[in-house]
MOPAC internal coordinates of N, CA, C and O (Angstrom, degrees):
PM7 1SCF
backbone

  N    0.0000 0     0.00 0     0.00 0    0    0    0
  C    1.4409 1     0.00 0     0.00 0    1    0    0
  C    1.5326 1   110.66 1     0.00 0    2    1    0
  O    1.2310 1   120.64 1   143.22 1    3    2    1
  N    1.3088 1   116.37 1   -36.78 1    3    2    1
  C    1.4635 1   119.72 1   178.76 1    5    3    2
  C    1.5226 1   111.32 1   -64.54 1    6    5    3
  O    1.2310 1   120.39 1   141.35 1    7    6    5
  N    1.3290 1   116.87 1   -38.65 1    7    6    5
  C    1.4651 1   119.69 1  -179.13 1    9    7    6
  C    1.5298 1   111.13 1   -66.21 1   10    9    7
  O    1.2310 1   120.21 1   147.04 1   11   10    9
  N    1.3229 1   117.21 1   -32.96 1   11   10    9
  C    1.4614 1   120.60 1   177.42 1   13   11   10
  C    1.5326 1   110.35 1   -67.41 1   14   13   11
  O    1.2310 1   120.52 1   136.40 1   15   14   13
  N    1.3031 1   116.61 1   -43.60 1   15   14   13
  C    1.4617 1   120.97 1   177.49 1   17   15   14
  C    1.5275 1   110.56 1   -63.95 1   18   17   15
  O    1.2310 1   120.51 1   137.78 1   19   18   17
  N    1.3188 1   116.62 1   -42.22 1   19   18   17
  C    1.4633 1   121.52 1   177.83 1   21   19   18
  C    1.5281 1   110.15 1   -63.21 1   22   21   19
  O    1.2310 1   120.05 1   136.98 1   23   22   21
  N    1.3139 1   117.51 1   -43.02 1   23   22   21
  C    1.4540 1   121.75 1   179.90 1   25   23   22
  C    1.5349 1   111.08 1   -63.56 1   26   25   23
  O    1.2310 1   120.14 1   137.20 1   27   26   25
  N    1.3174 1   117.33 1   -42.80 1   27   26   25
  C    1.4576 1   120.85 1   176.68 1   29   27   26
  C    1.5217 1   111.84 1   -63.06 1   30   29   27
  O    1.2310 1   120.76 1   139.93 1   31   30   29
  N    1.3205 1   116.16 1   -40.07 1   31   30   29
  C    1.4524 1   120.52 1   177.68 1   33   31   30
  C    1.5264 1   110.85 1   -63.48 1   34   33   31
  O    1.2310 1   120.36 1   136.58 1   35   34   33
  N    1.3260 1   116.91 1   -43.42 1   35   34   33
  C    1.4675 1   120.91 1   179.07 1   37   35   34
  C    1.5281 1   110.17 1   -62.87 1   38   37   35
  O    1.2310 1   119.97 1   135.48 1   39   38   37
  N    1.3256 1   117.66 1   -44.52 1   39   38   37
  C    1.4588 1   120.60 1   179.12 1   41   39   38
  C    1.5288 1   111.22 1   -63.59 1   42   41   39
  O    1.2310 1   120.12 1   141.51 1   43   42   41
  N    1.3093 1   117.38 1   -38.49 1   43   42   41
  C    1.4645 1   121.11 1   179.06 1   45   43   42
  C    1.5289 1   110.48 1   -63.92 1   46   45   43
  O    1.2310 1   120.69 1   137.67 1   47   46   45
  N    1.3302 1   116.30 1   -42.33 1   47   46   45
  C    1.4672 1   120.47 1   179.46 1   49   47   46
  C    1.5186 1   110.47 1   -66.04 1   50   49   47
  O    1.2310 1   120.31 1   135.90 1   51   50   49
  N    1.3332 1   117.01 1   -44.10 1   51   50   49
  C    1.4669 1   120.22 1   178.52 1   53   51   50
  C    1.5242 1   111.11 1   -62.83 1   54   53   51
  O    1.2310 1   120.60 1   139.21 1   55   54   53
  N    1.3241 1   116.45 1   -40.79 1   55   54   53
  C    1.4501 1   120.38 1   179.41 1   57   55   54
  C    1.5282 1   110.28 1   -64.00 1   58   57   55
  O    1.2310 1   120.25 1   140.39 1   59   58   57
  N    1.3139 1   117.12 1   -39.61 1   59   58   57
  C    1.4602 1   121.58 1   178.42 1   61   59   58
  C    1.5228 1   110.65 1   -63.58 1   62   61   59
  O    1.2310 1   119.91 1   132.58 1   63   62   61
  N    1.3262 1   117.77 1   -47.42 1   63   62   61
  C    1.4625 1   120.57 1  -179.01 1   65   63   62
  C    1.5238 1   111.94 1   -67.45 1   66   65   63
  O    1.2310 1   120.02 1   148.21 1   67   66   65
  N    1.3080 1   117.57 1   -31.79 1   67   66   65
  C    1.4661 1   119.94 1   176.72 1   69   67   66
  C    1.5277 1   110.00 1   -64.92 1   70   69   67
  O    1.2310 1   120.56 1   140.95 1   71   70   69
  N    1.3142 1   116.53 1   -39.05 1   71   70   69
  C    1.4585 1   121.00 1   178.93 1   73   71   70
  C    1.5155 1   112.55 1   -70.17 1   74   73   71
  O    1.2310 1   120.24 1   147.84 1   75   74   73
  N    1.3226 1   117.14 1   -32.16 1   75   74   73
  C    1.4583 1   121.06 1  -178.87 1   77   75   74
  C    1.5206 1   110.64 1   -71.18 1   78   77   75
  O    1.2310 1   119.91 1   143.53 1   79   78   77
  N    1.3110 1   117.78 1   -36.47 1   79   78   77
  C    1.4583 1   121.44 1  -174.49 1   81   79   78
  C    1.5240 1   113.31 1   -80.36 1   82   81   79
  O    1.2310 1   119.71 1   165.87 1   83   82   81
  N    1.3142 1   118.15 1   -14.13 1   83   82   81
  C    1.4564 1   119.77 1  -179.24 1   85   83   82
  C    1.5164 1   110.23 1   -67.28 1   86   85   83
  O    1.2310 1   121.17 1   -45.51 1   87   86   85
  N    1.3094 1   115.37 1   134.49 1   87   86   85
  C    1.4522 1   121.17 1   176.22 1   89   87   86
  C    1.5269 1   107.78 1  -115.17 1   90   89   87
  O    1.2310 1   120.59 1   -33.78 1   91   90   89
  N    1.3008 1   116.48 1   146.22 1   91   90   89
  C    1.4634 1   118.24 1   179.78 1   93   91   90
  C    1.5345 1   110.02 1   -66.82 1   94   93   91
  O    1.2310 1   120.25 1   -31.13 1   95   94   93
  N    1.3197 1   117.12 1   148.87 1   95   94   93
  C    1.4647 1   119.35 1   179.48 1   97   95   94
  C    1.5249 1   110.36 1   -67.41 1   98   97   95
  O    1.2310 1   120.24 1   -28.55 1   99   98   97
  N    1.3173 1   117.14 1   151.45 1   99   98   97
  C    1.4687 1   119.05 1  -179.86 1  101   99   98
  C    1.5194 1   111.03 1   -69.34 1  102  101   99
  O    1.2310 1   120.76 1   -23.49 1  103  102  101
  N    1.3123 1   116.15 1   156.51 1  103  102  101
  C    1.4559 1   121.04 1   176.38 1  105  103  102
  C    1.5277 1   108.39 1   -66.38 1  106  105  103
  O    1.2310 1   120.79 1   -21.79 1  107  106  105
  N    1.3037 1   116.10 1   158.21 1  107  106  105
  C    1.4606 1   120.31 1  -178.78 1  109  107  106
  C    1.5290 1   111.06 1   -61.51 1  110  109  107
  O    1.2310 1   120.70 1   144.81 1  111  110  109
  N    1.3392 1   116.27 1   -35.19 1  111  110  109
  C    1.4642 1   119.42 1  -179.65 1  113  111  110
  C    1.5197 1   112.17 1   -67.36 1  114  113  111
  O    1.2310 1   119.97 1   155.98 1  115  114  113
  N    1.3255 1   117.67 1   -24.02 1  115  114  113
  C    1.4545 1   121.79 1  -177.99 1  117  115  114
  C    1.5203 1   113.01 1   -94.46 1  118  117  115
  O    1.2310 1   119.79 1   174.07 1  119  118  117
  N    1.3234 1   118.01 1    -5.93 1  119  118  117
  C    1.4577 1   120.23 1  -177.51 1  121  119  118
  C    1.5240 1   110.10 1   -91.15 1  122  121  119
  O    1.2310 1   120.76 1    10.08 1  123  122  121
  N    1.3161 1   116.16 1  -169.92 1  123  122  121
  C    1.4563 1   121.01 1  -176.38 1  125  123  122
  C    1.5303 1   112.63 1   -70.26 1  126  125  123
  O    1.2310 1   119.72 1   165.08 1  127  126  125
  N    1.3211 1   118.13 1   -14.92 1  127  126  125
  C    1.4572 1   120.67 1   177.54 1  129  127  126
  C    1.5284 1   111.04 1  -101.44 1  130  129  127
  O    1.2310 1   120.63 1  -156.84 1  131  130  129
  N    1.3031 1   116.41 1    23.16 1  131  130  129
  C    1.4639 1   121.30 1  -175.47 1  133  131  130
  C    1.5133 1   113.78 1   -61.43 1  134  133  131
  O    1.2310 1   119.83 1   140.43 1  135  134  133
  N    1.3271 1   117.93 1   -39.57 1  135  134  133
  C    1.4664 1   121.14 1  -178.28 1  137  135  134
  C    1.5195 1   112.27 1   -60.57 1  138  137  135
  O    1.2310 1   119.92 1   124.50 1  139  138  137
  N    1.3357 1   117.76 1   -55.50 1  139  138  137
  C    1.4676 1   118.18 1   178.83 1  141  139  138
  C    1.5279 1   113.66 1   -61.95 1  142  141  139
  O    1.2310 1   120.08 1   145.58 1  143  142  141
  N    1.3180 1   117.45 1   -34.42 1  143  142  141
  C    1.4654 1   119.82 1   179.57 1  145  143  142
  C    1.5183 1   110.12 1   -66.37 1  146  145  143
  O    1.2310 1   120.29 1   138.34 1  147  146  145
  N    1.3142 1   117.05 1   -41.66 1  147  146  145
  C    1.4648 1   119.98 1   177.72 1  149  147  146
  C    1.5275 1   110.86 1   -63.91 1  150  149  147
  O    1.2310 1   120.47 1   141.57 1  151  150  149
  N    1.3280 1   116.72 1   -38.43 1  151  150  149
  C    1.4664 1   119.96 1   177.67 1  153  151  150
  C    1.5244 1   110.79 1   -64.28 1  154  153  151
  O    1.2310 1   120.38 1   140.83 1  155  154  153
  N    1.3266 1   116.87 1   -39.17 1  155  154  153
  C    1.4611 1   119.96 1   178.18 1  157  155  154
  C    1.5217 1   111.24 1   -66.34 1  158  157  155
  O    1.2310 1   120.13 1   140.42 1  159  158  157
  N    1.3210 1   117.37 1   -39.58 1  159  158  157
  C    1.4687 1   120.49 1   178.24 1  161  159  158
  C    1.5331 1   110.17 1   -62.23 1  162  161  159
  O    1.2310 1   121.23 1   139.30 1  163  162  161
  N    1.3422 1   115.25 1   -40.70 1  163  162  161
  C    1.4567 1   119.43 1   179.11 1  165  163  162
  C    1.5272 1   110.18 1   -67.15 1  166  165  163
  O    1.2310 1   120.38 1   141.29 1  167  166  165
  N    1.3290 1   116.89 1   -38.71 1  167  166  165
  C    1.4658 1   120.90 1   179.79 1  169  167  166
  C    1.5240 1   111.16 1   -65.92 1  170  169  167
  O    1.2310 1   119.81 1   149.82 1  171  170  169
  N    1.3214 1   117.98 1   -30.18 1  171  170  169
  C    1.4644 1   120.22 1   177.41 1  173  171  170
  C    1.5220 1   110.46 1   -59.74 1  174  173  171
  O    1.2310 1   120.70 1   139.36 1  175  174  173
  N    1.3200 1   116.27 1   -40.64 1  175  174  173
  C    1.4670 1   120.07 1   178.55 1  177  175  174
  C    1.5158 1   111.67 1   -65.17 1  178  177  175
  O    1.2310 1   120.35 1   137.83 1  179  178  177
  N    1.3368 1   116.94 1   -42.17 1  179  178  177
  C    1.4541 1   120.44 1   178.59 1  181  179  178
  C    1.5240 1   110.82 1   -64.82 1  182  181  179
  O    1.2310 1   120.77 1   140.26 1  183  182  181
  N    1.3254 1   116.13 1   -39.74 1  183  182  181
  C    1.4559 1   120.12 1   179.98 1  185  183  182
  C    1.5299 1   110.65 1   -63.05 1  186  185  183
  O    1.2310 1   120.83 1   136.62 1  187  186  185
  N    1.3073 1   116.02 1   -43.38 1  187  186  185
  C    1.4675 1   119.72 1  -179.73 1  189  187  186
  C    1.5274 1   110.65 1   -64.08 1  190  189  187
  O    1.2310 1   120.09 1   135.64 1  191  190  189
  N    1.3160 1   117.44 1   -44.36 1  191  190  189
  C    1.4620 1   119.32 1   179.85 1  193  191  190
  C    1.5272 1   110.94 1   -66.18 1  194  193  191
  O    1.2310 1   119.78 1   143.95 1  195  194  193
  N    1.3256 1   118.02 1   -36.05 1  195  194  193
  C    1.4599 1   121.39 1   177.60 1  197  195  194
  C    1.5283 1   110.64 1   -65.23 1  198  197  195
  O    1.2310 1   120.38 1   136.05 1  199  198  197
  N    1.3316 1   116.88 1   -43.95 1  199  198  197
  C    1.4627 1   120.00 1   179.19 1  201  199  198
  C    1.5267 1   111.49 1   -65.17 1  202  201  199
  O    1.2310 1   120.46 1   141.09 1  203  202  201
  N    1.3244 1   116.73 1   -38.91 1  203  202  201
  C    1.4660 1   119.85 1   177.25 1  205  203  202
  C    1.5234 1   110.84 1   -63.96 1  206  205  203
  O    1.2310 1   120.47 1   137.26 1  207  206  205
  N    1.3347 1   116.71 1   -42.74 1  207  206  205
  C    1.4646 1   120.56 1   179.08 1  209  207  206
  C    1.5269 1   110.44 1   -64.84 1  210  209  207
  O    1.2310 1   120.21 1   141.72 1  211  210  209
  N    1.3212 1   117.21 1   -38.28 1  211  210  209
  C    1.4657 1   120.93 1   178.87 1  213  211  210
  C    1.5240 1   110.67 1   -64.93 1  214  213  211
  O    1.2310 1   120.15 1   137.31 1  215  214  213
  N    1.3117 1   117.32 1   -42.69 1  215  214  213
  C    1.4672 1   120.38 1   177.95 1  217  215  214
  C    1.5262 1   110.84 1   -63.29 1  218  217  215
  O    1.2310 1   120.09 1   138.89 1  219  218  217
  N    1.3172 1   117.43 1   -41.11 1  219  218  217
  C    1.4563 1   121.30 1   179.27 1  221  219  218
  C    1.5250 1   110.62 1   -64.76 1  222  221  219
  O    1.2310 1   120.87 1   138.45 1  223  222  221
  N    1.3175 1   115.94 1   -41.55 1  223  222  221
  C    1.4721 1   120.31 1   178.58 1  225  223  222
  C    1.5362 1   110.19 1   -64.55 1  226  225  223
  O    1.2310 1   119.99 1   138.82 1  227  226  225
  N    1.3089 1   117.63 1   -41.18 1  227  226  225
  C    1.4620 1   121.53 1   178.54 1  229  227  226
  C    1.5312 1   110.16 1   -62.92 1  230  229  227
  O    1.2310 1   121.02 1   138.87 1  231  230  229
  N    1.3194 1   115.66 1   -41.13 1  231  230  229
  C    1.4684 1   119.72 1   178.83 1  233  231  230
  C    1.5274 1   110.48 1   -63.13 1  234  233  231
  O    1.2310 1   120.34 1   137.37 1  235  234  233
  N    1.3184 1   116.95 1   -42.63 1  235  234  233
  C    1.4619 1   120.66 1   178.68 1  237  235  234
  C    1.5227 1   110.91 1   -63.61 1  238  237  235
  O    1.2310 1   120.31 1   138.50 1  239  238  237
  N    1.3304 1   117.02 1   -41.50 1  239  238  237
  C    1.4609 1   120.51 1   179.69 1  241  239  238
  C    1.5322 1   110.97 1   -64.13 1  242  241  239
  O    1.2310 1   120.35 1   139.16 1  243  242  241
  N    1.3356 1   116.94 1   -40.84 1  243  242  241
  C    1.4673 1   120.10 1   178.24 1  245  243  242
  C    1.5228 1   111.24 1   -64.38 1  246  245  243
  O    1.2310 1   120.33 1   140.36 1  247  246  245
  N    1.3332 1   116.97 1   -39.64 1  247  246  245
  C    1.4604 1   120.50 1   177.58 1  249  247  246
  C    1.5264 1   111.07 1   -65.10 1  250  249  247
  O    1.2310 1   120.52 1   140.57 1  251  250  249
  N    1.3285 1   116.61 1   -39.43 1  251  250  249
  C    1.4525 1   121.22 1   179.28 1  253  251  250
  C    1.5283 1   110.49 1   -66.47 1  254  253  251
  O    1.2310 1   120.27 1   141.20 1  255  254  253
  N    1.3186 1   117.09 1   -38.80 1  255  254  253
  C    1.4775 1   120.73 1   178.43 1  257  255  254
  C    1.5221 1   109.37 1   -64.94 1  258  257  255
  O    1.2310 1   119.70 1   139.58 1  259  258  257
  N    1.3165 1   118.17 1   -40.42 1  259  258  257
  C    1.4615 1   121.23 1   178.67 1  261  259  258
  C    1.5261 1   110.97 1   -63.62 1  262  261  259
  O    1.2310 1   120.63 1   139.86 1  263  262  261
  N    1.3489 1   116.41 1   -40.14 1  263  262  261
  C    1.4681 1   119.88 1   178.99 1  265  263  262
  C    1.5329 1   110.73 1   -65.97 1  266  265  263
  O    1.2310 1   120.73 1   137.24 1  267  266  265
  N    1.3349 1   116.20 1   -42.76 1  267  266  265
  C    1.4545 1   121.03 1  -177.08 1  269  267  266
  C    1.5208 1   112.39 1   -68.94 1  270  269  267
  O    1.2310 1   120.33 1   148.22 1  271  270  269
  N    1.3289 1   116.98 1   -31.78 1  271  270  269
  C    1.4650 1   119.71 1  -178.47 1  273  271  270
  C    1.5319 1   111.84 1   -84.26 1  274  273  271
  O    1.2310 1   120.48 1   174.85 1  275  274  273
  N    1.3133 1   116.69 1    -5.15 1  275  274  273
  C    1.4562 1   120.79 1   177.17 1  277  275  274
  C    1.5199 1   113.42 1    81.82 1  278  277  275
  O    1.2310 1   120.36 1  -158.92 1  279  278  277
  N    1.3445 1   116.91 1    21.08 1  279  278  277
  C    1.4503 1   120.19 1  -176.24 1  281  279  278
  C    1.4404 1   116.34 1   -96.93 1  282  281  279
  O    1.2310 1   120.10 1   180.00 1  283  282  281

């Protein structure tokens, strides 16, 4: 019975130390694929501004069509 208690204690200590030594994984920008990830993040901004400009242009075209049709 003592050996079982000792074994459980040893496993508990090992489990604790395993948890202490774990480090969180690095962010994608900090890893070896950081360059392409940064480029994608930058492209997200360009995509959003392009979509906003497209929506604004569409709105202007619809307003112009309404003016031209006399509505």
